[in-house]
C-alpha positions in Angstrom: 1.6 23.4 -29.1 -0.3 26.8 -29.1 -0.3 26.7 -25.2 3.6 26.6 -25.3 3.4 30.3 -26.2 1.9 31.1 -22.9 4.6 31.4 -20.1 2.1 30.0 -17.4 1.8 26.7 -19.3 4.8 26.2 -21.0 6.8 24.4 -18.4 3.9 22.0 -17.6 3.7 21.0 -21.4 7.4 20.6 -21.3 7.2 18.3 -18.4 4.5 16.2 -20.2 6.5 15.9 -23.2 9.6 14.8 -21.4 7.4 11.8 -20.2 6.0 11.1 -23.7 9.1 11.8 -25.9 11.5 10.4 -23.4 9.3 7.1 -23.1 10.2 3.9 -24.6 7.2 3.3 -26.6 7.8 4.2 -30.1 4.2 5.2 -31.0 4.0 7.5 -28.2 7.4 9.2 -28.9 6.5 9.8 -32.6 3.0 11.1 -31.9 4.3 13.4 -29.2 7.5 14.5 -30.9 6.4 15.4 -34.3 4.2 18.4 -33.3 6.9 19.4 -30.7 9.9 19.5 -33.2 7.6 21.0 -35.7 6.9 24.0 -33.4 10.6 24.4 -32.8 11.3 24.4 -36.4 8.7 27.0 -36.9 10.3 29.3 -34.2 13.5 28.8 -36.0 12.2 29.6 -39.4 10.1 32.6 -38.0 13.4 33.7 -36.4 11.7 33.7 -32.9 14.8 32.8 -31.0 13.9 34.8 -27.9 10.8 32.1 -27.9 13.2 29.2 -28.5 15.5 30.4 -25.6 12.6 30.4 -23.2 11.7 27.0 -24.3 15.2 25.8 -23.7 15.4 27.7 -20.6 12.2 25.7 -19.2 13.6 22.5 -20.6 16.9 23.1 -18.4 14.8 24.0 -15.4 12.5 20.7 -15.5 15.7 18.9 -15.7 17.1 20.8 -12.7 14.0 20.4 -10.7 14.2 16.4 -11.2 17.7 15.9 -10.3 18.1 13.0 -8.4 14.7 11.6 -9.8 15.3 7.9 -10.6 12.0 7.7 -12.3 12.1 10.7 -14.4 15.9 11.2 -15.3 16.0 8.5 -18.0 13.0 10.0 -19.7 14.8 13.3 -19.5 17.9 12.0 -21.0 15.9 10.4 -23.6 13.9 13.6 -24.6 17.1 15.7 -24.6 18.6 13.0 -26.7 15.9 13.3 -29.2 15.6 17.1 -29.4 19.4 17.3 -30.0 19.5 14.7 -32.6 16.7 16.4 -34.4 18.7 19.6 -34.9 15.7 21.7 -33.6 18.0 23.4 -31.1 21.0 23.9 -33.3 20.7 27.8 -33.2 20.5 28.0 -29.5 22.8 24.8 -28.7 26.1 26.5 -27.9 24.4 29.1 -25.4 22.7 26.2 -23.6 25.5 23.5 -23.8 27.3 24.8 -20.7 24.2 24.8 -18.6 23.2 21.2 -19.9 26.6 19.9 -19.2 26.6 21.2 -15.7 23.0 19.6 -14.9 24.2 16.3 -16.4 27.4 16.3 -14.3 25.4 17.3 -11.2 23.0 14.4 -11.9 25.7 11.7 -12.3 28.2 12.7 -9.5 25.2 12.3 -6.7 25.6 8.9 -5.2 25.5 5.4 -7.0 23.3 5.3 -10.0 21.4 2.3 -11.4 23.1 0.7 -14.7 20.4 2.1 -17.2 21.2 5.7 -15.7 24.8 5.3 -16.3 24.1 4.8 -19.9 21.6 7.4 -20.3 23.9 10.3 -20.5 26.2 9.0 -23.1 24.3 10.4 -26.1 24.1 13.7 -24.4 27.9 13.8 -23.8 28.4 12.7 -27.5 26.1 15.7 -28.5 28.0 18.1 -26.4 31.1 17.6 -28.3 29.6 19.9 -30.8 29.6 22.7 -28.2 32.3 25.3 -27.4 35.9 24.4 -26.6 35.2 24.1 -22.6 32.1 21.7 -23.2 34.2 19.5 -25.7 36.9 19.3 -23.3 34.5 18.5 -20.2 32.4 16.1 -22.2 35.3 14.0 -23.7 36.6 13.6 -20.1 33.4 12.2 -19.2 33.0 9.8 -21.9 36.7 8.6 -21.3 35.6 7.9 -17.7 32.8 5.8 -19.0 35.1 4.1 -21.2 36.8 2.8 -18.3 33.6 2.1 -16.2 33.6 -1.2 -14.3 30.5 -2.4 -16.1 31.2 -3.8 -19.6 27.7 -2.8 -20.8 28.6 0.9 -20.0 32.0 0.5 -21.8 30.4 -1.1 -24.8 27.8 1.3 -25.3 30.0 4.3 -24.9 32.6 3.0 -27.3 30.0 2.3 -29.9 28.3 6.1 -29.4 31.7 7.7 -29.0 33.2 5.9 -32.2 30.1 7.1 -34.3 30.2 10.6 -33.0 33.6 10.8 -33.9 33.2 9.6 -37.4 30.6 12.5 -37.9 32.2 15.1 -36.0 32.9 17.6 -38.7 32.4 21.0 -36.7 35.2 20.7 -34.2 36.1 24.3 -33.1 38.9 26.0 -35.0 41.1 26.2 -31.7 40.9 22.4 -31.2 41.5 21.7 -34.7 44.7 23.8 -34.7 45.8 22.5 -31.6 45.7 19.0 -33.1 47.4 20.2 -36.3 50.1 21.9 -34.2 50.7 18.7 -32.2 50.8 16.8 -35.4 53.5 19.1 -37.0 55.7 19.0 -34.0 56.0 15.1 -34.2 57.7 15.4 -37.6 
């Protein structure tokens, strides 16, 4: 993780972490994610948000450089899902959420995708519901589109993940919450 502080090597390390943290082997995920998450938490604890922003910029660059890579994209989605679930990026999440949403949309709108890749962004869309109002609105639209997908497995996984997210979604933006309350009061 010390190499992450060097601009020259950070992106290469992140690329390696994408493959290991995004992998399906639980032992590999645990052994590679623990030091990386610890490093990110240390940056937050030491208030080194500039360094954290450099890491997130490189993560987004790795994503962008691998668009349409059927081999790497599931790993990238899993990697980002682990990062966002861990809370390590909460302090910079809103600043990166629109870029992340744009990359996901770009990846998912390019041609036919295998079933596994159709399911992969569901977790990320659910995490993006915690972004700003624009990110929330666009993410919910993508999730609703997945709810009416022609594949039953995509619909089932999306339904489950969206339900779980909505149960725990406590940080809805004030404008969305006010809009919801306003609509409710008009009915009565």
